[in-house]
TIVO-2410 file (N, C-alpha, C; in nm, 3 decimals):
# residues 85
REC num residu      c1      c2      c3 atome chaine
REC   1      M  -3.046  -4.855  -2.448     N      A
REC   1      M  -2.964  -4.894  -2.337    CA      A
REC   1      M  -2.911  -5.035  -2.363     C      A
REC   2      I  -2.782  -5.056  -2.336     N      A
REC   2      I  -2.721  -5.187  -2.351    CA      A
REC   2      I  -2.710  -5.251  -2.214     C      A
REC   3      S  -2.755  -5.374  -2.205     N      A
REC   3      S  -2.747  -5.448  -2.080    CA      A
REC   3      S  -2.648  -5.563  -2.098     C      A
REC   4      L  -2.543  -5.563  -2.017     N      A
REC   4      L  -2.445  -5.671  -2.023    CA      A
REC   4      L  -2.465  -5.764  -1.905     C      A
REC   5      S  -2.450  -5.889  -1.931     N      A
REC   5      S  -2.463  -5.989  -1.827    CA      A
REC   5      S  -2.355  -6.094  -1.850     C      A
REC   6      F  -2.294  -6.139  -1.743     N      A
REC   6      F  -2.184  -6.233  -1.755    CA      A
REC   6      F  -2.207  -6.355  -1.668     C      A
REC   7      M  -2.159  -6.469  -1.715     N      A
REC   7      M  -2.165  -6.590  -1.636    CA      A
REC   7      M  -2.029  -6.609  -1.568     C      A
REC   8      N  -2.031  -6.657  -1.445     N      A
REC   8      N  -1.905  -6.676  -1.373    CA      A
REC   8      N  -1.838  -6.808  -1.411     C      A
REC   9      V  -1.708  -6.819  -1.378     N      A
REC   9      V  -1.630  -6.937  -1.416    CA      A
REC   9      V  -1.676  -7.063  -1.344     C      A
REC  10      V  -1.736  -7.048  -1.227     N      A
REC  10      V  -1.786  -7.165  -1.153    CA      A
REC  10      V  -1.907  -7.224  -1.226     C      A
REC  11      D  -2.006  -7.140  -1.256     N      A
REC  11      D  -2.125  -7.189  -1.324    CA      A
REC  11      D  -2.095  -7.236  -1.466     C      A
REC  12      L  -1.993  -7.180  -1.527     N      A
REC  12      L  -1.953  -7.224  -1.660    CA      A
REC  12      L  -1.882  -7.360  -1.655     C      A
REC  13      G  -1.839  -7.400  -1.537     N      A
REC  13      G  -1.774  -7.530  -1.521    CA      A
REC  13      G  -1.626  -7.529  -1.553     C      A
REC  14      L  -1.564  -7.414  -1.541     N      A
REC  14      L  -1.421  -7.402  -1.574    CA      A
REC  14      L  -1.329  -7.438  -1.458     C      A
REC  15      L  -1.378  -7.431  -1.335     N      A
REC  15      L  -1.294  -7.464  -1.220    CA      A
REC  15      L  -1.305  -7.612  -1.191     C      A
REC  16      Y  -1.190  -7.679  -1.190     N      A
REC  16      Y  -1.188  -7.822  -1.163    CA      A
REC  16      Y  -1.153  -7.853  -1.018     C      A
REC  17      H  -1.065  -7.774  -0.959     N      A
REC  17      H  -1.023  -7.803  -0.822    CA      A
REC  17      H  -0.962  -7.677  -0.759     C      A
REC  18      V  -0.992  -7.655  -0.632     N      A
REC  18      V  -0.931  -7.547  -0.554    CA      A
REC  18      V  -0.873  -7.611  -0.429     C      A
REC  19      D  -0.744  -7.592  -0.409     N      A
REC  19      D  -0.675  -7.647  -0.292    CA      A
REC  19      D  -0.620  -7.531  -0.210     C      A
REC  20      I  -0.660  -7.524  -0.083     N      A
REC  20      I  -0.610  -7.423   0.008    CA      A
REC  20      I  -0.524  -7.495   0.113     C      A
REC  21      T  -0.397  -7.456   0.122     N      A
REC  21      T  -0.307  -7.521   0.217    CA      A
REC  21      T  -0.326  -7.461   0.356     C      A
REC  22      E  -0.264  -7.524   0.455     N      A
REC  22      E  -0.274  -7.475   0.592    CA      A
REC  22      E  -0.213  -7.336   0.608     C      A
REC  23      D  -0.116  -7.303   0.523     N      A
REC  23      D  -0.054  -7.170   0.532    CA      A
REC  23      D  -0.120  -7.070   0.436     C      A
REC  24      A  -0.243  -7.097   0.395     N      A
REC  24      A  -0.329  -7.007   0.319    CA      A
REC  24      A  -0.284  -6.982   0.175     C      A
REC  25      N  -0.209  -7.075   0.117     N      A
REC  25      N  -0.178  -7.069  -0.025    CA      A
REC  25      N  -0.290  -7.137  -0.102     C      A
REC  26      A  -0.324  -7.082  -0.218     N      A
REC  26      A  -0.432  -7.138  -0.299    CA      A
REC  26      A  -0.377  -7.188  -0.432     C      A
REC  27      K  -0.413  -7.310  -0.468     N      A
REC  27      K  -0.379  -7.365  -0.599    CA      A
REC  27      K  -0.510  -7.398  -0.668     C      A
REC  28      I  -0.532  -7.334  -0.782     N      A
REC  28      I  -0.657  -7.349  -0.856    CA      A
REC  28      I  -0.627  -7.421  -0.986     C      A
REC  29      T  -0.698  -7.530  -1.010     N      A
REC  29      T  -0.687  -7.602  -1.136    CA      A
REC  29      T  -0.813  -7.572  -1.215     C      A
REC  30      M  -0.792  -7.522  -1.336     N      A
REC  30      M  -0.906  -7.482  -1.417    CA      A
REC  30      M  -0.877  -7.507  -1.564     C      A
REC  31      T  -0.977  -7.490  -1.645     N      A
REC  31      T  -0.964  -7.503  -1.789    CA      A
REC  31      T  -1.036  -7.387  -1.856     C      A
REC  32      L  -1.036  -7.386  -1.985     N      A
REC  32      L  -1.114  -7.290  -2.064    CA      A
REC  32      L  -1.201  -7.370  -2.161     C      A
REC  33      T  -1.294  -7.307  -2.226     N      A
REC  33      T  -1.384  -7.380  -2.315    CA      A
REC  33      T  -1.311  -7.435  -2.437     C      A
REC  34      T  -1.200  -7.373  -2.474     N      A
REC  34      T  -1.121  -7.418  -2.588    CA      A
REC  34      T  -0.977  -7.372  -2.570     C      A
REC  35      P  -0.878  -7.453  -2.614     N      A
REC  35      P  -0.738  -7.411  -2.600    CA      A
REC  35      P  -0.706  -7.279  -2.671     C      A
REC  36      G  -0.779  -7.245  -2.774     N      A
REC  36      G  -0.753  -7.121  -2.847    CA      A
REC  36      G  -0.831  -7.002  -2.796     C      A
REC  37      C  -0.885  -7.010  -2.677     N      A
REC  37      C  -0.967  -6.903  -2.622    CA      A
REC  37      C  -0.890  -6.770  -2.620     C      A
REC  38      P  -0.941  -6.668  -2.686     N      A
REC  38      P  -0.871  -6.540  -2.690    CA      A
REC  38      P  -0.872  -6.467  -2.555     C      A
REC  39      L  -0.953  -6.512  -2.460     N      A
REC  39      L  -0.959  -6.448  -2.329    CA      A
REC  39      L  -0.874  -6.522  -2.225     C      A
REC  40      H  -0.787  -6.608  -2.272     N      A
REC  40      H  -0.701  -6.691  -2.185    CA      A
REC  40      H  -0.639  -6.610  -2.072     C      A
REC  41      D  -0.563  -6.508  -2.105     N      A
REC  41      D  -0.494  -6.428  -2.004    CA      A
REC  41      D  -0.591  -6.352  -1.915     C      A
REC  42      S  -0.694  -6.296  -1.973     N      A
REC  42      S  -0.790  -6.219  -1.895    CA      A
REC  42      S  -0.862  -6.305  -1.793     C      A
REC  43      I  -0.901  -6.424  -1.833     N      A
REC  43      I  -0.975  -6.511  -1.741    CA      A
REC  43      I  -0.885  -6.562  -1.629     C      A
REC  44      T  -0.767  -6.612  -1.662     N      A
REC  44      T  -0.678  -6.665  -1.557    CA      A
REC  44      T  -0.631  -6.554  -1.463     C      A
REC  45      K  -0.601  -6.437  -1.518     N      A
REC  45      K  -0.561  -6.325  -1.432    CA      A
REC  45      K  -0.678  -6.279  -1.345     C      A
REC  46      G  -0.799  -6.282  -1.399     N      A
REC  46      G  -0.917  -6.244  -1.323    CA      A
REC  46      G  -0.943  -6.338  -1.207     C      A
REC  47      V  -0.925  -6.467  -1.231     N      A
REC  47      V  -0.941  -6.566  -1.123    CA      A
REC  47      V  -0.837  -6.541  -1.015     C      A
REC  48      R  -0.711  -6.524  -1.056     N      A
REC  48      R  -0.604  -6.497  -0.960    CA      A
REC  48      R  -0.633  -6.369  -0.880     C      A
REC  49      F  -0.674  -6.264  -0.948     N      A
REC  49      F  -0.704  -6.136  -0.883    CA      A
REC  49      F  -0.815  -6.152  -0.779     C      A
REC  50      C  -0.921  -6.224  -0.815     N      A
REC  50      C  -1.033  -6.242  -0.722    CA      A
REC  50      C  -0.992  -6.319  -0.598     C      A
REC  51      V  -0.914  -6.424  -0.614     N      A
REC  51      V  -0.874  -6.504  -0.499    CA      A
REC  51      V  -0.770  -6.428  -0.415     C      A
REC  52      E  -0.683  -6.353  -0.479     N      A
REC  52      E  -0.586  -6.272  -0.404    CA      A
REC  52      E  -0.658  -6.166  -0.321     C      A
REC  53      G  -0.777  -6.128  -0.361     N      A
REC  53      G  -0.855  -6.029  -0.288    CA      A
REC  53      G  -0.914  -6.081  -0.158     C      A
REC  54      I  -0.905  -6.211  -0.136     N      A
REC  54      I  -0.951  -6.268  -0.010    CA      A
REC  54      I  -0.840  -6.246   0.092     C      A
REC  55      E  -0.871  -6.174   0.196     N      A
REC  55      E  -0.770  -6.128   0.293    CA      A
REC  55      E  -0.684  -6.242   0.348     C      A
REC  56      E  -0.743  -6.355   0.375     N      A
REC  56      E  -0.670  -6.465   0.437    CA      A
REC  56      E  -0.577  -6.538   0.340     C      A
REC  57      T  -0.588  -6.513   0.212     N      A
REC  57      T  -0.510  -6.584   0.112    CA      A
REC  57      T  -0.372  -6.520   0.095     C      A
REC  58      R  -0.272  -6.605   0.085     N      A
REC  58      R  -0.135  -6.555   0.065    CA      A
REC  58      R  -0.097  -6.563  -0.082     C      A
REC  59      N  -0.050  -6.676  -0.126     N      A
REC  59      N  -0.007  -6.694  -0.265    CA      A
REC  59      N  -0.115  -6.768  -0.343     C      A
REC  60      V  -0.133  -6.728  -0.468     N      A
REC  60      V  -0.234  -6.790  -0.553    CA      A
REC  60      V  -0.166  -6.839  -0.680     C      A
REC  61      E  -0.188  -6.966  -0.710     N      A
REC  61      E  -0.136  -7.026  -0.833    CA      A
REC  61      E  -0.254  -7.077  -0.915     C      A
REC  62      V  -0.259  -7.037  -1.042     N      A
REC  62      V  -0.365  -7.084  -1.131    CA      A
REC  62      V  -0.300  -7.178  -1.231     C      A
REC  63      N  -0.344  -7.303  -1.228     N      A
REC  63      N  -0.291  -7.406  -1.316    CA      A
REC  63      N  -0.395  -7.436  -1.423     C      A
REC  64      L  -0.363  -7.402  -1.547     N      A
REC  64      L  -0.455  -7.422  -1.659    CA      A
REC  64      L  -0.428  -7.559  -1.721     C      A
REC  65      V  -0.533  -7.641  -1.730     N      A
REC  65      V  -0.520  -7.776  -1.786    CA      A
REC  65      V  -0.619  -7.795  -1.901     C      A
REC  66      W  -0.592  -7.894  -1.985     N      A
REC  66      W  -0.680  -7.923  -2.098    CA      A
REC  66      W  -0.742  -8.062  -2.088     C      A
REC  67      E  -0.703  -8.137  -1.988     N      A
REC  67      E  -0.760  -8.269  -1.962    CA      A
REC  67      E  -0.812  -8.272  -1.820     C      A
REC  68      P  -0.933  -8.307  -1.796     N      A
REC  68      P  -1.031  -8.342  -1.900    CA      A
REC  68      P  -1.076  -8.218  -1.975     C      A
REC  69      A  -1.108  -8.239  -2.099     N      A
REC  69      A  -1.154  -8.129  -2.183    CA      A
REC  69      A  -1.288  -8.076  -2.132     C      A
REC  70      W  -1.308  -7.946  -2.144     N      A
REC  70      W  -1.434  -7.885  -2.103    CA      A
REC  70      W  -1.543  -7.926  -2.201     C      A
REC  71      S  -1.663  -7.941  -2.150     N      A
REC  71      S  -1.782  -7.962  -2.232    CA      A
REC  71      S  -1.900  -7.901  -2.157     C      A
REC  72      P  -2.008  -7.872  -2.225     N      A
REC  72      P  -2.122  -7.809  -2.159    CA      A
REC  72      P  -2.178  -7.888  -2.040     C      A
REC  73      D  -2.155  -8.018  -2.036     N      A
REC  73      D  -2.207  -8.096  -1.923    CA      A
REC  73      D  -2.135  -8.064  -1.792     C      A
REC  74      K  -2.024  -7.992  -1.798     N      A
REC  74      K  -1.951  -7.950  -1.677    CA      A
REC  74      K  -2.014  -7.827  -1.612     C      A
REC  75      M  -2.106  -7.762  -1.683     N      A
REC  75      M  -2.173  -7.643  -1.629    CA      A
REC  75      M  -2.266  -7.681  -1.515     C      A
REC  76      T  -2.283  -7.589  -1.422     N      A
REC  76      T  -2.381  -7.610  -1.314    CA      A
REC  76      T  -2.521  -7.595  -1.372     C      A
REC  77      D  -2.620  -7.637  -1.295     N      A
REC  77      D  -2.758  -7.619  -1.338    CA      A
REC  77      D  -2.790  -7.471  -1.357     C      A
REC  78      A  -2.734  -7.387  -1.270     N      A
REC  78      A  -2.755  -7.242  -1.284    CA      A
REC  78      A  -2.695  -7.191  -1.415     C      A
REC  79      G  -2.578  -7.240  -1.450     N      A
REC  79      G  -2.514  -7.199  -1.574    CA      A
REC  79      G  -2.592  -7.243  -1.696     C      A
REC  80      K  -2.642  -7.366  -1.692     N      A
REC  80      K  -2.723  -7.418  -1.803    CA      A
REC  80      K  -2.852  -7.337  -1.817     C      A
REC  81      S  -2.912  -7.304  -1.703     N      A
REC  81      S  -3.034  -7.225  -1.705    CA      A
REC  81      S  -3.007  -7.085  -1.760     C      A
REC  82      Y  -2.894  -7.028  -1.723     N      A
REC  82      Y  -2.855  -6.896  -1.772    CA      A
REC  82      Y  -2.850  -6.893  -1.924     C      A
REC  83      L  -2.803  -7.004  -1.983     N      A
REC  83      L  -2.792  -7.013  -2.129    CA      A
REC  83      L  -2.917  -7.072  -2.194     C      A
REC  84      G  -3.020  -7.096  -2.111     N      A
REC  84      G  -3.146  -7.147  -2.165    CA      A
REC  84      G  -3.143  -7.294  -2.198     C      A
REC  85      R  -3.059  -7.371  -2.131     N      A
REC  85      R  -3.051  -7.516  -2.158    CA      A
REC  85      R  -3.130  -7.593  -2.057     C      A
***
């Protein structure tokens, strides 16, 4: 039997800022672990899809940034524990 387990983008430290306006628009500023990440589209689309699934949310914008650069110290304690750090 194969057991798959995944870490979320919050615990991985990829989300830098989430802004929700009074008219329920969401602007998410996030990064990836590396600019060459092959999951770039999948991760950003997944974040957008999850936030769009919140009934009160209208428009969702995902802004991908590279500064500040991601590093393992951006992970939550839960994320570090998940990876055995």
